[in-house]
C-alpha positions in Angstrom: 188.9 123.5 19.6 190.3 123.5 23.3 191.6 125.9 25.6 194.8 125.7 24.8 194.4 126.0 20.9 192.2 129.2 21.1 194.9 130.2 23.5 197.5 129.8 21.1 195.7 131.4 18.1 195.5 134.8 20.2 199.1 134.5 21.2 199.7 134.3 17.5 197.8 136.6 15.8 196.8 139.4 18.3 198.9 142.6 17.3 197.8 144.5 20.5 200.0 145.7 23.3 197.9 143.6 25.7 195.2 141.2 26.0 192.8 139.2 28.4 190.9 136.2 27.3 188.1 134.4 29.0 187.0 131.0 27.7 183.6 129.7 29.9 181.7 126.9 28.9 178.4 125.3 30.2 177.0 121.9 30.0 173.3 122.0 31.1 170.5 119.8 31.9 167.4 121.7 32.8 163.7 120.3 33.1 160.5 122.5 33.4 157.2 121.6 35.0 154.0 124.0 35.1 150.9 122.7 36.8 151.7 119.2 37.6 153.0 118.6 34.1 156.5 118.6 32.6 156.9 121.2 29.8 160.5 121.3 28.3 163.4 119.9 28.9 166.5 121.7 27.6 170.5 119.9 27.3 173.5 121.0 25.6 176.8 122.6 25.7 177.5 126.4 25.2 180.8 128.4 24.9 181.5 131.5 25.1 185.2 133.3 24.3 185.5 137.2 25.4 188.6 139.0 24.2 189.7 142.4 25.5 192.6 144.3 24.1 194.4 147.4 24.2 196.7 149.9 22.0 198.2 152.5 24.3 195.3 152.5 26.6 192.5 152.5 24.3 190.5 149.5 24.9 188.4 146.9 22.6 186.7 143.9 23.4 184.4 141.1 21.7 183.0 138.0 22.5 182.0 135.1 20.5 180.1 131.6 21.1 182.1 129.4 18.5 185.8 128.1 18.7 186.6 127.6 14.5 189.1 130.0 13.3 186.6 131.9 11.1 185.2 133.1 14.7 188.2 133.4 16.2 189.2 135.8 13.4 186.4 137.7 13.6 186.9 137.9 17.4 190.5 139.5 17.2 189.7 141.6 14.4 186.5 143.0 16.0 188.6 143.8 19.4 191.0 145.1 17.9 189.2 147.3 15.4 187.1 148.7 18.4 190.1 149.6 20.5 191.7 151.2 17.9 188.6 153.8 17.4 188.0 153.9 21.7 189.4 157.1 23.5 192.3 156.2 26.2 191.0 154.4 29.2 192.2 157.0 32.3 191.6 153.7 34.5 193.2 151.0 32.0 195.3 148.6 34.0 197.7 145.9 32.1 196.3 142.8 32.3 197.1 140.5 35.5 200.3 138.4 35.4 201.2 134.9 36.3 199.9 134.1 39.8 199.7 131.1 41.8 196.2 130.0 41.7 194.7 128.2 44.9 193.7 124.3 44.3 189.7 124.4 44.9 187.2 121.6 45.0 184.0 123.0 43.4 183.0 120.3 41.1 181.1 117.4 42.7 181.4 113.9 40.7 177.8 112.9 41.9 176.2 116.0 40.6 178.5 115.5 37.6 177.1 112.4 36.9 173.5 113.3 37.0 171.6 111.8 34.5 168.3 113.3 32.4 166.2 110.4 33.8 167.3 111.3 37.0 166.1 115.1 36.8 162.8 113.7 35.2 162.5 111.3 38.2 162.7 114.5 40.7 159.9 116.4 38.8 157.5 113.6 38.6 158.1 113.0 42.7 157.5 116.4 43.0 154.4 116.8 41.1 152.9 113.3 42.4 153.4 114.9 46.1 151.6 117.7 45.0 148.7 115.7 43.5 148.6 114.0 47.0 148.3 117.6 48.4 145.5 118.3 46.2 147.4 121.3 44.6 149.7 121.9 41.5 153.3 122.7 41.6 155.6 124.3 38.7 159.3 124.6 38.9 162.7 123.8 37.5 165.4 121.0 38.2 168.7 121.8 36.9 172.1 120.5 36.6 175.3 122.6 35.2 178.6 122.1 34.8 180.5 125.0 34.3 184.0 125.4 33.3 186.2 128.8 33.4 189.4 129.8 31.9 191.3 133.3 31.8 194.6 133.6 30.1 196.5 136.8 29.3 199.1 138.1 27.6 201.1 139.1 30.8 201.1 135.3 32.1 197.9 134.7 34.1 196.8 131.0 32.8 194.2 129.6 35.0 191.3 127.0 34.5 188.4 125.8 36.8 185.2 123.6 36.6 182.1 123.8 38.6 179.2 122.1 39.2 175.7 123.6 40.2 172.5 121.2 40.9 169.2 123.0 41.7 165.3 121.9 42.3 162.7 125.0 43.0 158.9 124.1 43.5 155.9 126.8 43.8 153.3 125.3 44.8 149.5 126.8 44.4 146.4 125.4 46.5 143.1 127.3 46.1 144.3 130.8 47.0 147.6 129.9 48.7 150.8 130.0 46.6 154.4 129.8 48.2 158.0 128.5 47.0 160.9 126.7 48.1 164.0 125.9 46.4 167.4 124.3 47.0 170.7 124.8 45.3 174.2 123.7 45.8 177.4 122.2 43.9 176.6 119.0 45.6 173.5 116.7 44.9 174.4 114.3 47.6 173.0 116.7 50.0 169.5 117.3 48.2 166.8 115.6 50.2 163.2 115.9 47.9 161.5 114.3 50.8 162.7 117.0 53.3 161.9 120.1 50.5 158.3 118.6 49.8 157.4 118.7 53.4 158.5 121.9 53.7 156.1 123.3 50.7 153.3 121.8 52.4 153.8 123.0 55.4 154.2 126.2 54.2 151.0 126.2 52.3 149.0 124.6 55.2 150.3 127.3 57.6 149.6 130.2 55.0 146.1 129.0 54.1 144.5 131.5 56.7 146.1 134.6 57.5 145.1 137.1 60.1 146.2 140.8 59.4 149.0 142.7 60.7 149.9 146.1 60.7 153.6 147.4 60.0 155.9 148.5 62.8 159.2 147.4 64.5 159.2 144.4 65.9 161.6 141.6 66.6 162.3 139.2 63.5 164.0 135.7 62.9 164.8 136.1 59.4 165.6 132.2 57.7 168.6 132.2 56.4 167.8 132.9 52.5 166.0 136.3 53.6 168.9 137.1 55.2 171.1 136.5 52.2 169.0 138.7 50.1 169.6 141.6 52.3 173.2 141.1 53.3 174.3 140.4 49.5 172.6 144.1 48.6 174.4 145.2 51.8 177.6 143.6 50.2 177.4 145.3 46.6 177.8 148.4 48.3 180.9 147.3 50.3 183.3 148.7 47.7 186.9 150.1 48.8 186.5 152.8 46.0 183.0 153.8 46.4 183.7 154.5 49.8 186.9 156.0 49.6 185.3 158.5 47.6 182.2 159.2 50.2 179.4 157.6 48.3 178.8 154.5 51.2 178.4 154.6 55.0 181.7 152.5 55.0 183.5 155.8 54.2 186.7 156.0 57.0 185.2 153.0 58.7 187.8 150.6 58.2 189.4 148.9 61.4 186.7 150.4 63.3 183.6 148.5 65.1 180.8 149.8 62.8 178.9 146.4 62.9 177.3 144.6 66.0 179.7 142.5 67.7 177.6 139.2 66.9 178.4 139.7 63.1 181.1 138.5 61.2 181.4 138.0 57.3 184.4 135.8 55.7 185.0 134.9 52.0 186.7 131.3 52.6 187.9 128.1 50.7 187.5 126.3 53.9 184.1 125.4 54.1 183.5 122.0 51.9 179.9 123.2 51.1 180.4 126.4 49.6 181.4 127.3 46.2 184.8 129.0 46.3 186.0 130.2 42.8 189.5 130.4 42.5 189.9 133.6 41.0 187.6 136.7 39.5 186.9 137.3 36.3 189.8 139.7 35.9 192.3 137.4 37.6 192.0 138.4 41.4 193.3 135.4 43.3 190.7 134.3 46.1 192.2 134.4 49.9 190.6 133.7 53.3 189.6 137.4 53.8 187.7 138.3 57.0 185.5 141.3 55.8 184.0 142.0 59.0 185.0 140.3 62.4 182.9 140.7 65.7 181.3 143.8 64.4 184.8 145.5 63.1 184.7 146.3 59.3 188.2 144.9 58.9 188.5 144.9 54.6 186.5 146.1 51.7 186.6 144.5 48.2 189.2 146.6 46.2 189.3 146.4 42.5 192.5 146.0 40.3 192.5 150.1 39.4 191.5 151.5 42.5 194.3 149.1 44.6 196.7 150.2 42.1 196.0 154.1 42.9 195.9 153.4 46.8 199.1 151.2 46.9 196.9 148.4 48.2 195.9 144.6 47.1 192.9 143.8 45.0 190.7 141.5 46.5 186.8 140.0 45.6 184.0 138.9 48.1 183.8 135.1 46.2 181.3 134.0 49.0 179.7 134.6 52.0 180.2 132.9 55.0 178.7 134.2 58.6 179.4 131.9 61.4 176.3 131.4 63.9 175.7 130.8 67.5 174.0 127.3 67.0 170.5 128.3 68.4 167.4 127.2 67.3 164.3 128.7 66.1 162.1 127.5 69.0 165.0 128.7 71.3 165.0 132.1 69.6 161.6 132.5 70.1 161.5 132.1 73.5 164.2 135.2 73.8 161.6 137.6 72.9 158.0 138.3 74.1 156.8 138.5 70.6 158.0 138.9 66.9 157.8 137.4 63.1 159.3 134.8 61.2 160.4 136.0 57.7 161.1 133.2 54.9 162.3 135.3 52.0 162.5 138.5 50.8 162.1 140.0 47.3 162.0 143.2 45.5 164.8 144.8 47.4 165.8 148.1 46.3 168.1 150.8 47.4 166.5 154.1 48.9 169.7 155.7 50.3 172.9 154.9 49.1 175.2 157.0 51.3 173.0 155.9 54.6 172.7 152.1 53.4 169.1 151.8 53.3 166.9 149.5 51.4 163.4 148.7 51.1 161.7 145.2 50.1 159.1 142.9 50.8 158.5 139.5 52.3 157.8 136.6 50.5 156.7 132.6 50.9 155.6 133.1 54.3 155.1 135.6 57.6 154.1 134.2 60.9 153.6 135.8 64.3 154.9 134.2 67.0 154.4 134.9 71.0 155.6 133.4 74.4 157.7 131.3 72.2 154.8 129.7 69.9 153.8 130.5 66.2 150.5 131.6 66.6 149.4 132.4 63.2 150.6 133.5 59.4 150.2 137.0 58.5 150.1 139.3 55.3 153.4 140.2 53.5 155.0 143.3 54.6 157.6 146.1 53.1 160.4 147.0 55.1 162.8 149.8 55.1 165.8 148.7 56.8 169.9 149.8 57.1 171.3 146.4 57.4 174.5 147.3 59.2 172.5 149.2 61.7 170.3 146.1 62.1 173.2 143.9 62.5 174.0 146.1 65.8 170.5 145.0 67.4 171.0 141.1 66.6 169.9 139.0 69.8 171.1 136.0 68.8 171.7 133.6 65.5 171.3 130.1 64.3 173.2 127.3 62.9 175.0 128.2 59.5 173.3 126.4 56.7 173.7 126.7 52.9 171.3 129.0 51.7 172.9 129.4 48.3 176.0 127.8 46.4 178.1 130.5 47.7 176.2 131.7 50.8 176.4 129.6 54.3 174.7 131.8 57.1 172.4 131.4 60.1 169.0 132.6 61.1 169.1 135.7 62.6 166.8 137.3 65.8 166.9 141.0 65.1 165.3 143.4 67.6 163.2 146.1 66.3 163.2 145.4 62.2 161.5 148.2 60.8 158.2 147.2 58.9 156.8 150.4 57.2 153.6 148.9 55.2 151.4 146.0 54.0 151.5 144.9 50.5 148.6 144.0 48.6 150.2 140.3 47.3 
């Protein structure tokens, strides 16, 4: 059953005051490999149909994964039965009405045309390169073609499709284990040789590490590491939480709260970036400056809170951070000594009000001095306040794709706060 028939069924049979219907489909191919052998290929289409209904502000919802009439009848009855038993939602807002939906190009034809054999060939080439290097490699190669639709009783009707290709590899040689990954909506930009070379270079340079004690020191955060840190900060950038005094951004809109070298936009003007035209509840995507040359311009606002404060709802649908274009080699010459951090992981909040996080380095940390990398060092734990760290930006690189929804540069940041060594 196509979307039109599903929507028609709900329109005809739903007795609720209001309803909102989400229809998601995913045509996936995933080839898994471990220790130089292909272990599994999973393929197939999945569908999820979610319905939320309301009676006088009392809400109920249900999801099913089939679109036959029996499943739709169950979906509708269950959602309505739950709503009739639920208490009134004090933050209820009606479903979104008819909107002009921006046209976006999120589905790459070449990615869509990828065949399972091509995925297997990519994996086999990766395995062959690992064997030549005297190592084992494990990982996942995947292709997804996803579609999402949102339809409401009040007239919102939108559908869009997007593509996703990814290839990740974890290489192990003797005591060294390190990882690289690539993910984008466009397969054409994927270069397997470059990724394999990067993986082997990481493994070679990490074979011998020197002990390094935690301290405040200049760092070059590569794009993937920076992405991890800033997405966590971004989760705190919520207008309601800030208005209610729970985040460091309370009363900071319009003020220079970040470093003047730091800007963050959500945009549909960067072709590399995934830019969904609307959120799951119908917030239309627009060109939004969140932070511009250090000044906090906007915070994401939910539909409920926007109505309460007489504002416009918004969502951070992607991350574009412009860079200055400096190379890593040029940045290393700007400070006497420092560390290069490949990625972060296990990031967790320490103090929500202050905006402080902790986390550890991963997949490579290198010490440099006098403009040259000297040696690899052990992994470290950090405690940092990201918005404060942006005030210590010395320079930035060229914006690169770190994930389908993040385009950002490497950053040279002074006095990054490392507080402990890790045992892994």
